[in-house]
C-alpha positions as CSV (number, residue, x, y, z in Angstrom):
1,M,6.2,-16.8,15.1
2,T,5.3,-17.2,18.8
3,H,6.8,-20.4,20.4
4,D,3.4,-21.7,21.1
5,G,2.2,-21.3,17.5
6,S,-0.5,-18.8,18.5
7,A,0.4,-15.9,16.2
8,R,2.7,-14.6,13.5
9,V,4.1,-11.1,13.6
10,L,5.4,-8.9,10.9
11,A,7.2,-5.6,11.4
12,I,8.5,-3.2,8.7
13,D,10.4,0.1,8.5
14,S,8.9,1.6,5.3
15,T,10.5,5.0,5.5
16,A,12.4,4.6,2.3
17,I,9.4,3.2,0.4
18,V,7.2,6.2,1.5
19,N,9.9,8.7,0.5
20,Q,10.3,7.0,-2.9
21,M,6.5,7.3,-3.4
22,I,6.6,11.0,-2.4
23,A,9.4,11.6,-4.9
24,L,7.3,10.1,-7.7
25,H,3.8,11.4,-6.9
26,H,4.5,14.7,-5.0
27,P,1.5,14.3,-2.7
28,S,0.2,16.5,0.1
29,R,1.2,15.6,3.6
30,T,-2.2,13.9,4.3
31,A,-2.1,12.1,1.0
32,S,1.5,10.9,1.8
33,A,0.3,9.5,5.1
34,A,-2.7,7.8,3.6
35,L,-0.9,6.1,0.7
36,G,2.2,5.5,2.8
37,R,0.1,3.6,5.3
38,L,-1.5,1.5,2.5
39,L,1.9,0.7,1.0
40,T,3.3,-0.2,4.4
41,A,0.5,-2.7,5.1
42,S,0.5,-4.1,1.5
43,S,4.2,-4.9,1.8
44,M,3.8,-6.9,4.9
45,L,0.7,-8.7,3.5
46,G,2.4,-9.4,0.2
47,S,5.4,-11.0,1.9
48,M,3.0,-13.6,3.4
49,M,1.9,-15.0,0.0
50,G,2.9,-18.5,-0.7
51,E,3.9,-18.5,-4.4
52,K,6.5,-16.3,-6.2
53,N,4.1,-15.5,-9.1
54,E,1.4,-14.2,-6.8
55,T,0.4,-10.5,-6.5
56,L,-1.7,-8.8,-3.8
57,T,-3.7,-5.6,-4.6
58,V,-5.2,-3.5,-1.9
59,G,-7.5,-0.7,-3.0
60,I,-9.6,1.9,-1.3
61,H,-12.6,3.7,-2.9
62,G,-13.5,6.5,-0.6
63,D,-15.8,9.5,-1.1
64,G,-13.2,11.8,0.5
65,V,-10.9,14.4,-1.3
66,L,-8.2,11.8,-2.0
67,G,-10.3,9.7,-4.3
68,K,-9.1,6.2,-5.1
69,L,-6.0,4.7,-3.4
70,L,-4.3,1.6,-4.8
71,S,-1.2,-0.5,-3.8
72,V,0.2,-3.7,-5.4
73,S,2.6,-6.0,-3.6
74,D,4.6,-9.0,-4.9
75,Y,5.7,-12.2,-3.1
76,Y,8.9,-10.4,-1.9
77,G,7.1,-7.5,-0.3
78,N,8.0,-5.0,-2.9
79,V,5.2,-2.5,-3.6
80,R,4.0,0.2,-5.9
81,G,1.1,2.6,-5.4
82,Y,-1.3,5.2,-6.9
83,I,-3.5,7.9,-5.5
84,Q,-6.2,9.6,-7.6
85,N,-5.9,13.1,-6.1
86,P,-2.3,13.4,-4.7
87,T,-2.4,17.1,-4.0
88,A,-5.7,17.1,-2.2
89,D,-5.6,17.9,1.6
90,V,-7.9,18.5,4.6
91,P,-7.3,20.4,7.8
92,R,-5.6,18.6,10.7
93,K,-7.5,17.1,13.6
94,A,-8.0,19.1,16.8
95,N,-5.0,17.2,18.3
96,G,-2.7,18.3,15.4
97,K,-2.6,14.9,13.8
98,L,-3.1,14.5,10.0
99,D,-6.7,13.6,9.3
100,V,-6.3,10.6,7.1
101,G,-9.8,9.2,7.8
102,G,-11.3,12.5,6.9
103,A,-9.4,12.7,3.6
104,V,-10.3,9.1,2.7
105,G,-13.9,9.4,3.7
106,E,-16.5,6.6,3.6
107,G,-16.4,3.8,1.1
108,T,-14.9,0.3,0.6
109,L,-11.7,-1.5,0.9
110,Y,-11.0,-4.5,-1.4
111,V,-8.2,-7.0,-1.6
112,I,-7.4,-8.9,-4.8
113,R,-5.2,-12.1,-4.7
114,D,-3.9,-13.1,-8.2
115,N,-1.8,-16.2,-8.6
116,G,-1.3,-15.6,-12.3
117,I,-3.0,-18.9,-13.1
118,D,-6.6,-18.9,-12.3
119,P,-8.8,-16.8,-14.7
120,Q,-10.6,-15.2,-11.9
121,P,-8.6,-13.9,-9.0
122,H,-9.9,-14.0,-5.4
123,I,-11.6,-10.7,-4.5
124,G,-12.8,-9.6,-1.0
125,T,-14.5,-6.4,-0.1
126,I,-15.6,-4.7,3.1
127,T,-17.0,-1.3,4.1
128,L,-14.4,1.1,5.5
129,K,-14.5,1.3,9.3
130,T,-12.6,4.5,9.9
131,G,-10.6,5.3,6.7
132,E,-7.4,5.4,8.9
133,I,-6.2,2.3,7.0
134,A,-4.8,0.2,9.9
135,E,-8.3,-0.4,11.4
136,D,-9.7,-1.2,8.0
137,I,-7.0,-3.7,7.2
138,A,-7.6,-5.5,10.5
139,A,-11.4,-5.5,9.9
140,Y,-10.9,-6.9,6.4
141,Y,-9.0,-10.0,7.7
142,A,-11.4,-10.5,10.5
143,E,-14.6,-10.2,8.4
144,S,-13.6,-11.4,4.9
145,E,-11.0,-14.1,5.8
146,Q,-11.9,-14.9,9.4
147,I,-8.4,-14.2,10.6
148,P,-8.2,-12.2,13.8
149,T,-5.7,-9.4,13.1
150,L,-4.1,-6.5,14.9
151,C,-2.6,-3.8,12.7
152,A,-0.6,-0.7,13.5
153,L,0.6,1.7,10.8
154,G,2.3,5.1,11.1
155,V,3.8,7.7,8.7
156,L,5.5,10.7,10.4
157,M,5.7,13.7,8.0
158,G,8.1,16.6,8.3
159,E,9.9,19.3,6.3
160,G,13.1,18.8,4.3
161,K,16.0,21.1,3.8
162,E,14.3,23.1,1.1
163,G,10.9,23.2,2.7
164,E,9.5,20.1,0.8
165,S,7.5,17.5,2.6
166,V,9.4,14.4,3.6
167,C,8.7,11.2,5.5
168,L,10.7,11.3,8.7
169,A,9.7,7.8,9.6
170,A,7.2,5.2,8.6
171,G,6.5,1.6,9.6
172,G,4.0,-0.9,10.7
173,V,3.2,-4.1,12.6
174,I,0.7,-6.9,11.7
175,I,-0.2,-9.6,14.2
176,Q,-2.3,-12.5,13.0
177,L,-3.7,-15.1,15.3
178,L,-3.4,-18.7,14.1
179,P,-5.9,-21.6,14.7
180,F,-6.2,-22.7,18.3
181,A,-4.3,-19.7,19.6
182,D,-3.7,-19.8,23.4
183,E,-6.0,-17.4,25.2
184,Q,-3.3,-16.2,27.5
185,T,-1.0,-15.4,24.6
186,V,-3.8,-13.5,22.9
187,D,-4.5,-11.4,26.0
188,V,-0.8,-10.4,26.2
189,L,-0.6,-9.5,22.5
190,E,-3.8,-7.4,22.7
191,K,-2.4,-5.6,25.7
192,N,1.0,-5.0,23.9
193,A,-0.8,-3.5,20.9
194,Q,-1.6,-0.4,23.0
195,N,2.2,0.3,23.0
196,L,2.1,0.5,19.2
197,A,-0.2,3.5,18.9
198,H,2.6,5.8,17.9
199,I,4.6,3.3,15.9
200,S,6.2,5.8,13.5
201,D,7.8,7.4,16.6
202,C,9.5,4.1,17.3
203,F,11.2,4.1,13.9
204,H,12.0,7.8,14.2
205,R,13.9,7.0,17.4
206,G,16.0,4.6,15.4
207,M,14.4,1.3,16.4
208,T,14.7,-1.7,14.0
209,P,11.8,-3.8,12.9
210,A,13.0,-6.6,15.2
211,E,13.0,-4.2,18.2
212,V,9.5,-3.1,17.3
213,A,8.3,-6.7,16.9
214,A,9.7,-7.3,20.4
215,I,7.4,-4.6,21.7
216,A,4.5,-6.3,20.1
217,T,5.4,-9.6,21.6
218,E,6.7,-8.6,25.0
219,G,6.1,-11.4,27.5
220,V,5.6,-13.9,24.7
221,A,8.5,-16.1,23.5
222,F,9.0,-16.0,19.7
223,D,11.3,-17.0,16.9
224,A,12.4,-14.6,14.2
225,F,12.2,-16.6,11.0
226,D,13.2,-14.2,8.2
227,E,14.4,-10.7,7.5
228,I,14.0,-9.3,4.0
229,T,14.7,-6.0,2.2
230,V,11.7,-4.5,0.5
231,D,11.4,-1.5,-1.9
232,Y,9.1,0.6,-4.0
233,V,9.3,-1.2,-7.3
234,C,7.4,-0.5,-10.5
235,T,7.0,-3.2,-13.1
236,C,6.0,-1.0,-16.0
237,S,7.9,-1.2,-19.4
238,R,7.6,0.1,-22.9
239,A,6.6,-3.4,-24.2
240,R,3.9,-3.8,-21.5
241,M,2.4,-0.4,-22.2
242,K,2.4,-1.0,-25.9
243,S,0.6,-4.3,-25.4
244,Q,-2.1,-2.7,-23.2
245,I,-2.7,0.0,-25.9
246,K,-3.0,-2.5,-28.7
247,K,-5.7,-4.4,-26.8
248,L,-7.9,-1.4,-27.6
249,G,-8.0,-2.6,-31.2
250,R,-6.9,-1.1,-34.5
251,K,-10.1,0.9,-35.0
252,E,-10.0,2.6,-31.6
253,I,-6.3,3.3,-31.9
254,S,-6.9,4.8,-35.3
255,N,-9.6,7.1,-33.9
256,M,-7.4,8.2,-31.1
257,L,-4.6,9.1,-33.6
258,D,-7.1,11.0,-35.7
259,E,-8.1,13.1,-32.7
260,Q,-4.5,13.9,-32.0
261,E,-4.1,15.1,-35.6
262,K,-7.3,17.2,-35.4
263,E,-5.8,19.0,-32.4
264,G,-2.7,19.8,-34.4
265,K,-0.6,17.3,-32.7
266,E,1.6,14.5,-34.0
267,R,-0.1,11.2,-34.8
268,S,1.2,9.5,-31.7
269,L,-0.1,8.3,-28.3
270,E,1.4,8.8,-24.9
271,A,0.8,6.4,-22.0
272,V,1.8,7.3,-18.5
273,C,2.3,4.7,-15.8
274,Q,0.1,5.5,-12.8
275,F,2.6,4.0,-10.4
276,C,5.8,5.8,-11.4
277,N,4.7,8.5,-13.8
278,T,7.0,7.3,-16.5
279,A,5.7,8.4,-20.0
280,Y,5.9,6.2,-23.1
281,T,5.2,7.7,-26.5
282,F,4.2,5.4,-29.4
283,T,4.0,6.5,-33.1
284,E,1.4,5.3,-35.5
285,K,3.9,2.8,-36.9
286,D,4.5,1.4,-33.5
287,L,0.8,0.7,-32.9
288,L,-0.5,0.0,-36.4
289,G,2.5,-0.7,-38.6
């Protein structure tokens, strides 16, 4: 938080989160960059929630080759994510950069805030501005929640020891202006934002989130209030999956089991978690017994 109360600043090194996502979903390099950026932003935004039982979902429905992207964050900034077409890819831009915007395409970004109590969570939606994620996150907060926001996100992809794609560095910064922000402070923060254009390079050089936050606030006095460790965390379980299937009703479950039998398979159903790809198999007795 700046000393004058003009803005709050969050910075994250999300390299480990992105590499965990890559290990689970095996996405193309462009898909890795797209979902990696979304997870990075969601972690920071989730950590700003006020109650421990709250969750924040950020989704993108684009008409590009990647299809739908989804990330869910908890109060602690832990995240999990999903991408509809993880192996899809597009050619790089003329400057050699990954074309995340081209792979996402045109569409909408939505944010769902669920406090676990109200029957209807708060949902906000905007039209995608660029599909590059950072600009879209900033636009959402400016348009839907009237909070002036600066957002910088980066995912630097490379090649591992055996030729597989790995994330060499990933991270982000979010600056949100608070009510009655000082105009001079705002001018300095906007100028500093230009130095965050290649934010993944900062983390690749070994900078810490605190050091990156210092770049964002250079010339503006601030206090560092908290530092937390965040991770890629899936909350699926066998019991939760079973509960979701049973919501279909006995008739529908029975029909699905009949279809399995007609295809010469065992009378059982398999559910796969879209966030971690863990498969759960349930027998007829499990579901109808």
